[in-house]
PyMOL Python script that loads the backbone (N, CA, C, O; Angstrom):
from pymol import cmd

cmd.read_pdbstr("""\
ATOM      1  N   UNK A   1      80.344  90.194  96.335  1.00  0.00           N
ATOM      2  CA  UNK A   1      81.418  90.956  95.734  1.00  0.00           C
ATOM      3  C   UNK A   1      82.363  91.529  96.800  1.00  0.00           C
ATOM      4  O   UNK A   1      83.563  91.663  96.563  1.00  0.00           O
ATOM      5  N   UNK A   2      81.818  91.863  97.966  1.00  0.00           N
ATOM      6  CA  UNK A   2      82.664  92.400  99.031  1.00  0.00           C
ATOM      7  C   UNK A   2      83.665  91.375  99.536  1.00  0.00           C
ATOM      8  O   UNK A   2      84.762  91.727  99.969  1.00  0.00           O
ATOM      9  N   UNK A   3      83.278  90.091  99.476  1.00  0.00           N
ATOM     10  CA  UNK A   3      84.184  89.045  99.947  1.00  0.00           C
ATOM     11  C   UNK A   3      85.428  88.993  99.073  1.00  0.00           C
ATOM     12  O   UNK A   3      86.537  88.800  99.571  1.00  0.00           O
ATOM     13  N   UNK A   4      85.243  89.164  97.776  1.00  0.00           N
ATOM     14  CA  UNK A   4      86.386  89.163  96.863  1.00  0.00           C
ATOM     15  C   UNK A   4      87.288  90.357  97.153  1.00  0.00           C
ATOM     16  O   UNK A   4      88.513  90.228  97.149  1.00  0.00           O
ATOM     17  N   UNK A   5      86.692  91.507  97.401  1.00  0.00           N
ATOM     18  CA  UNK A   5      87.482  92.697  97.715  1.00  0.00           C
ATOM     19  C   UNK A   5      88.265  92.543  99.001  1.00  0.00           C
ATOM     20  O   UNK A   5      89.420  92.960  99.084  1.00  0.00           O
ATOM     21  N   UNK A   6      87.640  91.945 100.006  1.00  0.00           N
ATOM     22  CA  UNK A   6      88.353  91.725 101.267  1.00  0.00           C
ATOM     23  C   UNK A   6      89.482  90.720 101.097  1.00  0.00           C
ATOM     24  O   UNK A   6      90.540  90.861 101.712  1.00  0.00           O
ATOM     25  N   UNK A   7      89.263  89.714 100.273  1.00  0.00           N
ATOM     26  CA  UNK A   7      90.323  88.739 100.004  1.00  0.00           C
ATOM     27  C   UNK A   7      91.504  89.366  99.276  1.00  0.00           C
ATOM     28  O   UNK A   7      92.659  89.096  99.605  1.00  0.00           O
ATOM     29  N   UNK A   8      91.210  90.202  98.290  1.00  0.00           N
ATOM     30  CA  UNK A   8      92.277  90.884  97.562  1.00  0.00           C
ATOM     31  C   UNK A   8      93.027  91.835  98.495  1.00  0.00           C
ATOM     32  O   UNK A   8      94.253  91.934  98.437  1.00  0.00           O
ATOM     33  N   UNK A   9      92.284  92.531  99.352  1.00  0.00           N
ATOM     34  CA  UNK A   9      92.928  93.445 100.295  1.00  0.00           C
ATOM     35  C   UNK A   9      93.833  92.686 101.263  1.00  0.00           C
ATOM     36  O   UNK A   9      94.931  93.147 101.573  1.00  0.00           O
ATOM     37  N   UNK A  10      93.386  91.544 101.735  1.00  0.00           N
ATOM     38  CA  UNK A  10      94.209  90.778 102.673  1.00  0.00           C
ATOM     39  C   UNK A  10      95.452  90.221 101.979  1.00  0.00           C
ATOM     40  O   UNK A  10      96.520  90.160 102.589  1.00  0.00           O
ATOM     41  N   UNK A  11      95.332  89.815 100.719  1.00  0.00           N
ATOM     42  CA  UNK A  11      96.515  89.350  99.992  1.00  0.00           C
ATOM     43  C   UNK A  11      97.501  90.491  99.771  1.00  0.00           C
ATOM     44  O   UNK A  11      98.711  90.305  99.890  1.00  0.00           O
ATOM     45  N   UNK A  12      96.984  91.664  99.451  1.00  0.00           N
ATOM     46  CA  UNK A  12      97.854  92.813  99.251  1.00  0.00           C
ATOM     47  C   UNK A  12      98.581  93.206 100.527  1.00  0.00           C
ATOM     48  O   UNK A  12      99.762  93.554 100.500  1.00  0.00           O
ATOM     49  N   UNK A  13      97.866  93.148 101.644  1.00  0.00           N
ATOM     50  CA  UNK A  13      98.488  93.470 102.931  1.00  0.00           C
ATOM     51  C   UNK A  13      99.548  92.434 103.279  1.00  0.00           C
ATOM     52  O   UNK A  13     100.617  92.791 103.773  1.00  0.00           O
ATOM     53  N   UNK A  14      99.273  91.176 103.033  1.00  0.00           N
ATOM     54  CA  UNK A  14     100.253  90.130 103.328  1.00  0.00           C
ATOM     55  C   UNK A  14     101.518  90.322 102.500  1.00  0.00           C
ATOM     56  O   UNK A  14     102.626  90.176 103.016  1.00  0.00           O
ATOM     57  N   UNK A  15     101.361  90.645 101.237  1.00  0.00           N
ATOM     58  CA  UNK A  15     102.522  90.887 100.378  1.00  0.00           C
ATOM     59  C   UNK A  15     103.281  92.122 100.855  1.00  0.00           C
ATOM     60  O   UNK A  15     104.510  92.114 100.920  1.00  0.00           O
ATOM     61  N   UNK A  16     102.548  93.179 101.186  1.00  0.00           N
ATOM     62  CA  UNK A  16     103.183  94.401 101.658  1.00  0.00           C
ATOM     63  C   UNK A  16     103.950  94.205 102.950  1.00  0.00           C
ATOM     64  O   UNK A  16     105.072  94.691 103.091  1.00  0.00           O
ATOM     65  N   UNK A  17     103.350  93.495 103.894  1.00  0.00           N
ATOM     66  CA  UNK A  17     104.034  93.232 105.165  1.00  0.00           C
ATOM     67  C   UNK A  17     105.280  92.386 104.947  1.00  0.00           C
ATOM     68  O   UNK A  17     106.311  92.612 105.581  1.00  0.00           O
ATOM     69  N   UNK A  18     105.182  91.421 104.058  1.00  0.00           N
ATOM     70  CA  UNK A  18     106.344  90.587 103.759  1.00  0.00           C
ATOM     71  C   UNK A  18     107.477  91.385 103.141  1.00  0.00           C
ATOM     72  O   UNK A  18     108.642  91.200 103.493  1.00  0.00           O
ATOM     73  N   UNK A  19     107.133  92.276 102.214  1.00  0.00           N
ATOM     74  CA  UNK A  19     108.169  93.091 101.578  1.00  0.00           C
ATOM     75  C   UNK A  19     108.797  94.076 102.560  1.00  0.00           C
ATOM     76  O   UNK A  19     110.004  94.311 102.515  1.00  0.00           O
ATOM     77  N   UNK A  20     107.990  94.651 103.442  1.00  0.00           N
ATOM     78  CA  UNK A  20     108.532  95.571 104.440  1.00  0.00           C
ATOM     79  C   UNK A  20     109.475  94.830 105.381  1.00  0.00           C
ATOM     80  O   UNK A  20     110.565  95.314 105.684  1.00  0.00           O
ATOM     81  N   UNK A  21     109.053  93.652 105.845  1.00  0.00           N
ATOM     82  CA  UNK A  21     109.902  92.857 106.733  1.00  0.00           C
ATOM     83  C   UNK A  21     111.183  92.420 106.047  1.00  0.00           C
ATOM     84  O   UNK A  21     112.259  92.467 106.641  1.00  0.00           O
ATOM     85  N   UNK A  22     111.068  91.996 104.799  1.00  0.00           N
ATOM     86  CA  UNK A  22     112.250  91.558 104.051  1.00  0.00           C
ATOM     87  C   UNK A  22     113.241  92.701 103.881  1.00  0.00           C
ATOM     88  O   UNK A  22     114.436  92.539 104.126  1.00  0.00           O
ATOM     89  N   UNK A  23     112.738  93.855 103.462  1.00  0.00           N
ATOM     90  CA  UNK A  23     113.624  94.994 103.237  1.00  0.00           C
ATOM     91  C   UNK A  23     114.239  95.482 104.548  1.00  0.00           C
ATOM     92  O   UNK A  23     115.411  95.856 104.588  1.00  0.00           O
ATOM     93  N   UNK A  24     113.442  95.474 105.619  1.00  0.00           N
ATOM     94  CA  UNK A  24     113.973  95.907 106.906  1.00  0.00           C
ATOM     95  C   UNK A  24     115.075  95.002 107.411  1.00  0.00           C
ATOM     96  O   UNK A  24     116.117  95.474 107.864  1.00  0.00           O
ATOM     97  N   UNK A  25     114.848  93.707 107.335  1.00  0.00           N
ATOM     98  CA  UNK A  25     115.864  92.760 107.804  1.00  0.00           C
ATOM     99  C   UNK A  25     117.108  92.775 106.920  1.00  0.00           C
ATOM    100  O   UNK A  25     118.226  92.619 107.410  1.00  0.00           O
ATOM    101  N   UNK A  26     116.911  92.960 105.627  1.00  0.00           N
ATOM    102  CA  UNK A  26     118.056  93.037 104.731  1.00  0.00           C
ATOM    103  C   UNK A  26     118.882  94.294 105.029  1.00  0.00           C
ATOM    104  O   UNK A  26     120.112  94.249 105.041  1.00  0.00           O
ATOM    105  N   UNK A  27     118.199  95.404 105.267  1.00  0.00           N
ATOM    106  CA  UNK A  27     118.916  96.628 105.621  1.00  0.00           C
ATOM    107  C   UNK A  27     119.647  96.504 106.942  1.00  0.00           C
ATOM    108  O   UNK A  27     120.760  97.008 107.089  1.00  0.00           O
ATOM    109  N   UNK A  28     119.022  95.829 107.913  1.00  0.00           N
ATOM    110  CA  UNK A  28     119.665  95.635 109.215  1.00  0.00           C
ATOM    111  C   UNK A  28     120.902  94.750 109.101  1.00  0.00           C
ATOM    112  O   UNK A  28     121.892  94.959 109.802  1.00  0.00           O
ATOM    113  N   UNK A  29     120.837  93.763 108.214  1.00  0.00           N
ATOM    114  CA  UNK A  29     122.001  92.890 108.068  1.00  0.00           C
ATOM    115  C   UNK A  29     123.137  93.595 107.333  1.00  0.00           C
ATOM    116  O   UNK A  29     124.307  93.285 107.557  1.00  0.00           O
ATOM    117  N   UNK A  30     122.801  94.536 106.462  1.00  0.00           N
ATOM    118  CA  UNK A  30     123.840  95.262 105.731  1.00  0.00           C
ATOM    119  C   UNK A  30     124.479  96.358 106.578  1.00  0.00           C
ATOM    120  O   UNK A  30     125.672  96.634 106.453  1.00  0.00           O
ATOM    121  N   UNK A  31     123.664  96.989 107.454  1.00  0.00           N
ATOM    122  CA  UNK A  31     124.185  98.073 108.294  1.00  0.00           C
ATOM    123  C   UNK A  31     123.740  97.853 109.738  1.00  0.00           C
ATOM    124  O   UNK A  31     122.747  98.435 110.173  1.00  0.00           O
ATOM    125  N   UNK A  32     124.457  97.030 110.473  1.00  0.00           N
ATOM    126  CA  UNK A  32     124.058  96.731 111.852  1.00  0.00           C
ATOM    127  C   UNK A  32     124.063  97.954 112.769  1.00  0.00           C
ATOM    128  O   UNK A  32     123.353  97.971 113.774  1.00  0.00           O
ATOM    129  N   UNK A  33     124.843  98.964 112.441  1.00  0.00           N
ATOM    130  CA  UNK A  33     124.891 100.148 113.301  1.00  0.00           C
ATOM    131  C   UNK A  33     123.625 100.996 113.185  1.00  0.00           C
ATOM    132  O   UNK A  33     123.389 101.859 114.030  1.00  0.00           O
ATOM    133  N   UNK A  34     122.805 100.768 112.153  1.00  0.00           N
ATOM    134  CA  UNK A  34     121.588 101.557 111.947  1.00  0.00           C
ATOM    135  C   UNK A  34     120.326 100.772 112.303  1.00  0.00           C
ATOM    136  O   UNK A  34     119.235 101.106 111.840  1.00  0.00           O
ATOM    137  N   UNK A  35     120.470  99.737 113.115  1.00  0.00           N
ATOM    138  CA  UNK A  35     119.326  98.883 113.430  1.00  0.00           C
ATOM    139  C   UNK A  35     118.206  99.671 114.106  1.00  0.00           C
ATOM    140  O   UNK A  35     117.035  99.464 113.787  1.00  0.00           O
ATOM    141  N   UNK A  36     118.538 100.558 115.019  1.00  0.00           N
ATOM    142  CA  UNK A  36     117.509 101.325 115.730  1.00  0.00           C
ATOM    143  C   UNK A  36     116.656 102.165 114.799  1.00  0.00           C
ATOM    144  O   UNK A  36     115.429 102.163 114.902  1.00  0.00           O
ATOM    145  N   UNK A  37     117.303 102.884 113.889  1.00  0.00           N
ATOM    146  CA  UNK A  37     116.565 103.727 112.941  1.00  0.00           C
ATOM    147  C   UNK A  37     115.743 102.886 111.974  1.00  0.00           C
ATOM    148  O   UNK A  37     114.598 103.222 111.670  1.00  0.00           O
ATOM    149  N   UNK A  38     116.324 101.800 111.495  1.00  0.00           N
ATOM    150  CA  UNK A  38     115.611 100.946 110.551  1.00  0.00           C
ATOM    151  C   UNK A  38     114.410 100.271 111.208  1.00  0.00           C
ATOM    152  O   UNK A  38     113.349 100.142 110.597  1.00  0.00           O
ATOM    153  N   UNK A  39     114.584  99.847 112.449  1.00  0.00           N
ATOM    154  CA  UNK A  39     113.494  99.196 113.165  1.00  0.00           C
ATOM    155  C   UNK A  39     112.322 100.147 113.360  1.00  0.00           C
ATOM    156  O   UNK A  39     111.166  99.764 113.182  1.00  0.00           O
ATOM    157  N   UNK A  40     112.622 101.373 113.722  1.00  0.00           N
ATOM    158  CA  UNK A  40     111.574 102.363 113.931  1.00  0.00           C
ATOM    159  C   UNK A  40     110.808 102.627 112.641  1.00  0.00           C
ATOM    160  O   UNK A  40     109.577 102.636 112.633  1.00  0.00           O
ATOM    161  N   UNK A  41     111.538 102.839 111.558  1.00  0.00           N
ATOM    162  CA  UNK A  41     110.889 103.096 110.270  1.00  0.00           C
ATOM    163  C   UNK A  41     110.078 101.892 109.815  1.00  0.00           C
ATOM    164  O   UNK A  41     108.982 102.044 109.276  1.00  0.00           O
ATOM    165  N   UNK A  42     110.615 100.697 110.032  1.00  0.00           N
ATOM    166  CA  UNK A  42     109.917  99.485 109.620  1.00  0.00           C
ATOM    167  C   UNK A  42     108.618  99.300 110.406  1.00  0.00           C
ATOM    168  O   UNK A  42     107.590  98.947 109.829  1.00  0.00           O
ATOM    169  N   UNK A  43     108.658  99.534 111.707  1.00  0.00           N
ATOM    170  CA  UNK A  43     107.458  99.367 112.521  1.00  0.00           C
ATOM    171  C   UNK A  43     106.389 100.406 112.184  1.00  0.00           C
ATOM    172  O   UNK A  43     105.198 100.099 112.215  1.00  0.00           O
ATOM    173  N   UNK A  44     106.802 101.626 111.863  1.00  0.00           N
ATOM    174  CA  UNK A  44     105.835 102.643 111.450  1.00  0.00           C
ATOM    175  C   UNK A  44     105.189 102.250 110.135  1.00  0.00           C
ATOM    176  O   UNK A  44     103.976 102.386 109.976  1.00  0.00           O
ATOM    177  N   UNK A  45     105.983 101.763 109.188  1.00  0.00           N
ATOM    178  CA  UNK A  45     105.435 101.322 107.907  1.00  0.00           C
ATOM    179  C   UNK A  45     104.484 100.143 108.092  1.00  0.00           C
ATOM    180  O   UNK A  45     103.432 100.090 107.454  1.00  0.00           O
ATOM    181  N   UNK A  46     104.846  99.202 108.956  1.00  0.00           N
ATOM    182  CA  UNK A  46     103.961  98.061 109.231  1.00  0.00           C
ATOM    183  C   UNK A  46     102.638  98.529 109.824  1.00  0.00           C
ATOM    184  O   UNK A  46     101.580  98.000 109.484  1.00  0.00           O
ATOM    185  N   UNK A  47     102.694  99.514 110.705  1.00  0.00           N
ATOM    186  CA  UNK A  47     101.468 100.028 111.324  1.00  0.00           C
ATOM    187  C   UNK A  47     100.564 100.684 110.279  1.00  0.00           C
ATOM    188  O   UNK A  47      99.346 100.512 110.323  1.00  0.00           O
ATOM    189  N   UNK A  48     101.148 101.432 109.343  1.00  0.00           N
ATOM    190  CA  UNK A  48     100.326 102.073 108.312  1.00  0.00           C
ATOM    191  C   UNK A  48      99.670 101.040 107.393  1.00  0.00           C
ATOM    192  O   UNK A  48      98.510 101.197 107.013  1.00  0.00           O
ATOM    193  N   UNK A  49     100.404  99.990 107.037  1.00  0.00           N
ATOM    194  CA  UNK A  49      99.828  98.956 106.180  1.00  0.00           C
ATOM    195  C   UNK A  49      98.693  98.239 106.907  1.00  0.00           C
ATOM    196  O   UNK A  49      97.648  97.972 106.314  1.00  0.00           O
ATOM    197  N   UNK A  50      98.891  97.930 108.176  1.00  0.00           N
ATOM    198  CA  UNK A  50      97.828  97.288 108.958  1.00  0.00           C
ATOM    199  C   UNK A  50      96.620  98.209 109.096  1.00  0.00           C
ATOM    200  O   UNK A  50      95.481  97.743 109.068  1.00  0.00           O
ATOM    201  N   UNK A  51      96.856  99.507 109.244  1.00  0.00           N
ATOM    202  CA  UNK A  51      95.758 100.461 109.357  1.00  0.00           C
ATOM    203  C   UNK A  51      94.917 100.472 108.088  1.00  0.00           C
ATOM    204  O   UNK A  51      93.689 100.521 108.156  1.00  0.00           O
ATOM    205  N   UNK A  52      95.562 100.427 106.950  1.00  0.00           N
ATOM    206  CA  UNK A  52      94.818 100.397 105.688  1.00  0.00           C
ATOM    207  C   UNK A  52      93.941  99.149 105.620  1.00  0.00           C
ATOM    208  O   UNK A  52      92.791  99.221 105.186  1.00  0.00           O
ATOM    209  N   UNK A  53      94.475  98.016 106.043  1.00  0.00           N
ATOM    210  CA  UNK A  53      93.672  96.790 106.011  1.00  0.00           C
ATOM    211  C   UNK A  53      92.506  96.854 106.998  1.00  0.00           C
ATOM    212  O   UNK A  53      91.389  96.452 106.674  1.00  0.00           O
ATOM    213  N   UNK A  54      92.770  97.357 108.196  1.00  0.00           N
ATOM    214  CA  UNK A  54      91.683  97.455 109.177  1.00  0.00           C
ATOM    215  C   UNK A  54      90.590  98.393 108.694  1.00  0.00           C
ATOM    216  O   UNK A  54      89.408  98.115 108.895  1.00  0.00           O
ATOM    217  N   UNK A  55      90.958  99.487 108.068  1.00  0.00           N
ATOM    218  CA  UNK A  55      89.948 100.383 107.501  1.00  0.00           C
ATOM    219  C   UNK A  55      89.156  99.685 106.402  1.00  0.00           C
ATOM    220  O   UNK A  55      87.945  99.873 106.288  1.00  0.00           O
ATOM    221  N   UNK A  56      89.838  98.884 105.599  1.00  0.00           N
ATOM    222  CA  UNK A  56      89.159  98.130 104.545  1.00  0.00           C
ATOM    223  C   UNK A  56      88.167  97.146 105.154  1.00  0.00           C
ATOM    224  O   UNK A  56      87.047  97.010 104.661  1.00  0.00           O
ATOM    225  N   UNK A  57      88.560  96.472 106.203  1.00  0.00           N
ATOM    226  CA  UNK A  57      87.672  95.497 106.845  1.00  0.00           C
ATOM    227  C   UNK A  57      86.457  96.192 107.462  1.00  0.00           C
ATOM    228  O   UNK A  57      85.331  95.713 107.330  1.00  0.00           O
ATOM    229  N   UNK A  58      86.687  97.312 108.131  1.00  0.00           N
ATOM    230  CA  UNK A  58      85.571  97.993 108.789  1.00  0.00           C
ATOM    231  C   UNK A  58      84.628  98.649 107.791  1.00  0.00           C
ATOM    232  O   UNK A  58      83.437  98.789 108.068  1.00  0.00           O
ATOM    233  N   UNK A  59      85.137  99.049 106.646  1.00  0.00           N
ATOM    234  CA  UNK A  59      84.278  99.646 105.630  1.00  0.00           C
ATOM    235  C   UNK A  59      83.572  98.563 104.825  1.00  0.00           C
ATOM    236  O   UNK A  59      82.400  98.709 104.480  1.00  0.00           O
ATOM    237  N   UNK A  60      84.288  97.467 104.523  1.00  0.00           N
ATOM    238  CA  UNK A  60      83.725  96.433 103.653  1.00  0.00           C
ATOM    239  C   UNK A  60      82.932  95.373 104.364  1.00  0.00           C
ATOM    240  O   UNK A  60      82.004  94.817 103.777  1.00  0.00           O
ATOM    241  N   UNK A  61      83.256  95.064 105.615  1.00  0.00           N
ATOM    242  CA  UNK A  61      82.601  93.967 106.318  1.00  0.00           C
ATOM    243  C   UNK A  61      81.132  94.237 106.663  1.00  0.00           C
ATOM    244  O   UNK A  61      80.344  93.292 106.641  1.00  0.00           O
ATOM    245  N   UNK A  62      80.723  95.454 106.976  1.00  0.00           N
ATOM    246  CA  UNK A  62      79.285  95.640 107.287  1.00  0.00           C
ATOM    247  C   UNK A  62      78.371  95.289 106.119  1.00  0.00           C
ATOM    248  O   UNK A  62      77.196  94.994 106.335  1.00  0.00           O
ATOM    249  N   UNK A  63      78.875  95.313 104.899  1.00  0.00           N
ATOM    250  CA  UNK A  63      78.056  94.950 103.748  1.00  0.00           C
ATOM    251  C   UNK A  63      77.851  93.453 103.599  1.00  0.00           C
ATOM    252  O   UNK A  63      77.001  93.031 102.814  1.00  0.00           O
ATOM    253  N   UNK A  64      78.599  92.642 104.324  1.00  0.00           N
ATOM    254  CA  UNK A  64      78.472  91.193 104.249  1.00  0.00           C
ATOM    255  C   UNK A  64      77.323  90.717 105.136  1.00  0.00           C
ATOM    256  O   UNK A  64      77.282  91.027 106.327  1.00  0.00           O
ATOM    257  N   UNK A  65      76.419  89.983 104.568  1.00  0.00           N
ATOM    258  CA  UNK A  65      75.309  89.438 105.348  1.00  0.00           C
ATOM    259  C   UNK A  65      74.836  88.139 104.753  1.00  0.00           C
ATOM    260  O   UNK A  65      73.904  87.525 105.273  1.00  0.00           O
TER     261      UNK A  65
END
""", "prot")
cmd.dss("prot")
cmd.show_as("cartoon", "prot")
cmd.util.cbc("prot")
cmd.orient("prot")
């Protein structure tokens, strides 16, 4: 059962990272003068999404045997 949960978590993270990247790049193309601020916010959001996945892996993976 943990394998299914890890798979769902990885799919959710992949979708989330894709949406963050898409929105960030779209915002940068619409307002090139705000690239620095958008990049910073986008990278922080990407880090939080990755952190959630890593926590999921570390909590869920020890149960796999």
